[in-house]
Phi, psi and omega in degrees: 000132182289147178286175185297326180296321176298320177294319177300315180300316181299313176304315175296316177301314177299317179297324181295313178299307186293319175290325174298319178293320177298307182303303181297320176299318173293318180302315178290324172303310182299314185279325189264338185235307186296317182300315178295318182295322181289328177298336181272357183266147173276175185303317180294319183288321176295329177299329176269318183289309185297312177296336184269317186274313193290319176308310180293311181299319179288326177295313169305321181294306182286327174288326171297324175296313185298311181288327175300314185287317179295319177291330175294315178298321181296315180297318178297320181285334174287318193247339193223030182298328192282333188056031183277331184243170180294325180298318181297316182291320176302313181297312181302311178301312178301318177299316178301313177303316178294328177291321175299317176299314174298323176298317175305316181302302187283332188263337184235299190303298181306310183297324182290311184297322177302317177291320179297316176302312180300309178301315179296321180292314180298317182294320181293322181290321190264335187081003175272154179299151180295152180292154183294336180293343178301323176301314182291323174298317180299315182299314181298316180295318182293320180291326176289323177291324179291317172304318178294322178302312179293321179289336179298330185291303176295328174301310175301316178306307185289329180288316181286329184280336184308319181287349182260357175275151179278000000 
């Protein structure tokens, strides 16, 4: 029978996997599907879709990022503290990329998207056009999200490959 520490590790691994799937799955959805879909909508359609879909999707996205990074840090400190092997170094490198990505989520993507959601909602309610600064917010959020999309590839490689290094 596994000891308590082994059960804690298993629980943190599963929390890390599930939250990571949620976070990265939504990252890919936003970049590969949603960005193009939203471009195809007119202002009236966006006024319905954005305020209904995006708050919930972005909540799952940012909380998935937070839980993934926090559980990952617990696992790194439990299992890879020494940096003695190549696998330890790979896991740390993947973790650093994940932290950068989480910072992008909380410092750039979410603040911009929160404003975009509010501007879109107000525009739909009042019938006035969205403010011109919304385009710059959208561009900033998109670029940060695209950076995260690109960083996710080496991050996932280092996380997955770490256990295969000697």
